[in-house]
N, C-alpha and C positions, 0 to 999 in steps of 0.2 A: 672415701667411698664414692665419690662422684665420678663415675666413668661416663664417657660419652658412648652411647650405644650406636653401633653401626647397623643399618638396615639394608637388606637386599630385597628388591621387589621384582617379582616375575609375573608374567601374564600367561594363563593357561589357554587352552583352545576355546573355552566358553566365554572368554573375555573377562575373566575375574582375576584381579590382581591379588597375589599372595605376598604378604610382607613377612620376611624372615629376619628375626633379630637374634643376635648371639645369646646363648644360654647364660643365665646368671651363674656366678661362681658358687652360689649356695647349693647347687646340685638339683634344683627344681627342673622338671621337664618343661620344655617350651611348647606352647600351643600356637600354631600358625593363625594369623588373622586374615580373614577374607575381606577385601575391599573392592567395591565395584570400580571398573575402569572409567566409566562415564563420569563427567564432573557433576552431574545431577545427583549421583549417588543412589539411583534407584533403577527400577525397571522390573519387568516380570522375569521370574525364574523360568528357564526353559526345561521341560521334562527331558529325561535322558533319551526317551524314544524319539524325540524330534530334534535332538542336537545335531545329528549327522545329516538329517534330511533338509535342514534349513537352507543350506547353500546349494544343494543339488537341484538341477533343473529337471522337471518332469515333462516328458513329451506326451501331450494329451492324445496323440494319435497312436501311441504304442499299445501293443497287446497287453503288456504288464499293467499299464494304467487302466485299460478297459477292464481287465480281470479284477483289479483292486476295487474299481468303482462298482462292478457287479456284486462282488462279495459284500461291499459296504452297503449297497442298496438292499441286498437280501437281509443283511443283519438289521438294518433299520426297519424293514417291513416286519421281520420276526419280532423285534422289540415292540413295535407299535401294536401288532396283533396280541402279543402277550399282555401289554398294558390294557388294551381294550377288553380282553377276556377277563382280566383281573377285576376291572371296573364292573363288568357284567356279573361276575360271581359275587362281588360285594353287594351289588344292588339286589340280586336274588336272595342273598342271605338276610339283608335288611328286611325285605318283604316277608320272608319266612318268620323272622323274629317278631315283626309287627302282628302277623296272624296269630302266632303263639301267644303273644301278649294279650291280644283281644280275647282269645279263648280262656286264658287264665283269669282275666278281669271278670268275664262272665261267670266263671266257676267261683270266684270270690264272692260275687253278688249272691249266687245261689246258696253257697254255704253260709253266708251271713244271714240270709232269710231263714234257712233251716235252723241255725243256731238260735235265732230269735224265737221261732215257734217252739223249739224244745225248751228254752228257758221259761217261756210262758206256761207250758204244760207242767214243767217241774214246779214252778212257783205255785200254780193252782193246786197241784197234788199235795205239795207241802202244806199249804194253807188248809186244805180240807183235812189232811191228816192231823194237823195241830188242833183243829176244832173237835175232832172225834176222840182225841186222847185226853184223859183227865190227868192233872198233875199227880205225882206220886204220893204226896203227903195228904191228900184229901180223899182217900178211899172211903166209900160208904160201907158200913157193916150191914150186910144183909144176911138173914138167916138162910143157911144152906140146908135144904130139907134132907139132903142125904147125910150130912155130917151131924145133924142135931138128933138127939134122942138116943144115941147109942152109947 
């Protein structure tokens, strides 16, 4: 069962080596392995949008270059304005919430005082009511002039 495996190595346009090994006889599908070409084994991955542009020379005096720079400058200005506006909106919202919080805190204080006054009134009334009411089992018998004698 010890077979020597043969490997084919190819390099694509991005500088990545692809190692191809023959498929095993067990019928499993082979997955290619990507190996960097440089001996250091590392490096940054290049996004697909910049792969073709890396080697091309750009003339800074061309109309195409000027148009791209102008579009980029406009996009940067737009992005910065949008960011600044968002920061201003956030600051304005923070100030609104602070004011609302202060109003609510003042309302809490007022309602707490009102609750305290009402509790005191209630307790005073309940105390006076308890003093004026006699317990049920200790009623005094008084002669009722209307019901007596008939």
